[in-house]
N, C-alpha and C positions, 0 to 999 in steps of 0.2 A: 517282768519281762519288758514292758514298754520303756522303762527307764534305761535298761541295758541297751535296747535298740537305739534310743536317742543318742547315746554316746558313741555309737559306731559310725564309721565313715559311710557316706551315702551309698556307695557302690556295694558295700557289704550288706547294708540294710535292704537294698533292693533285691539282692541275691537271696537273702533269707526270706523275704516276702514272696518272691517268685517261687522258690521251692515249696514253701508252706502252702501257698495258694494252689499251686499245681497239684500237690498231694491232696489237699482238701477237696478240690473240684473233682479229681479222679475218684476219690472215695465216695463222695456224695452221689456222683453219677452212677457208681456201681451199686448203690443200695437198692434201687428198684429193679435192677437187673439180676439180683441175687436169686439163686434157685429156691431159696426159702420163701421168697415173695411169690405167691401164686396169683393174687389179685391186687390190683391197685385201684383204690376207690378215688372218687373225685375229691373227697375230703383229704386223703393222703397227698394228692397232687397239689391241692390248695395250700396245705401246710408246707410242703416242699418248696412251692413257689414263694411263699412268705420268707422262708429261710434263705433262699437264693437272693431274694430282694434285699434282705438285710446284709448279706455278704457283699453284694454288688454295691450297696450304698457305702459300706466300709471301704471297699477298694477305691471307690470314687474319691474318697477323702485323701487317698494317698497320691492322687494326681500323677499317675504313671500309666500311660496308655498300654504299655507292654503287660502290666499286671492285669489290666482289664481283659486282655486277650485270653488270659488263662481261664476265664469264666465263660467264654463264648459257647463251648460245647455244653456246659451245664445249663446255661440260659436257654439254648436252643432245644435241649432235651426237655426242659420244663415246658417250653412253648409248644413243643410237639404233643406232649401229654395233655395240654390245655386246648389244643386245636379243635375247632368246631368240625372241620373236615379232615379227618385223618388220611383220606385218600390222597391228599396233596403230597404226602411223603413218598408215595409210589410213583408220582410224576417226576421224572428226573430233573426237569428244568425248574419246577417249583421247589423240589427238595434242595437243589443247589442254592436257590435264592434264600429260602427261609430256614433250612435245616442243614446247611452245608457242612457244619461241624459235627453233626450227629452221625455216628457210625452207621453205615448202611445195614449192618447186620443187627445192631442193637435196636434201631427204630421199630422194626416189626415185632421184636420181642416185647418192647414196652407197650406198643399198641394192642398186642394180643392180651397182655395182662390187665389192661385198663378195663374197668367194668362200669358201664353206664349205671347211674343210680337206680334207674327203673328196674334193672336186673339184679340188683344186690339181694342177697339172701334176706329173709324176713328178720333174722336176728341181728343184722348189721345195723350199727347206730346210724340214724338218719339225720339228726340235727347237730350241726357244729357251727 
């Protein structure tokens, strides 16, 4: 696929990357919001953060600021799940600064699903 992309005009490549990254970011963001996900552990958030970091590093190599914007909601969603103080999301001014791209309806759903390690069930894996 990479060799096919290299032969395409720049505008076409950027359009393909834009569409692919938009789709990927939307699908990744929707994973923790799925009704099948009842609890989000800190380990799951850490794994998601690592994946988003790798994706962001790849997009950085493309040197296109518009493509980076595609990942802002995903990055802010991960930042929200990693936040020490989740109450910041409920303060409109702070939310607009830190989590402006996170959907106002999705943020509370994610925060509700997040489970502090102290309250994980005893059978939940503890070391990762």
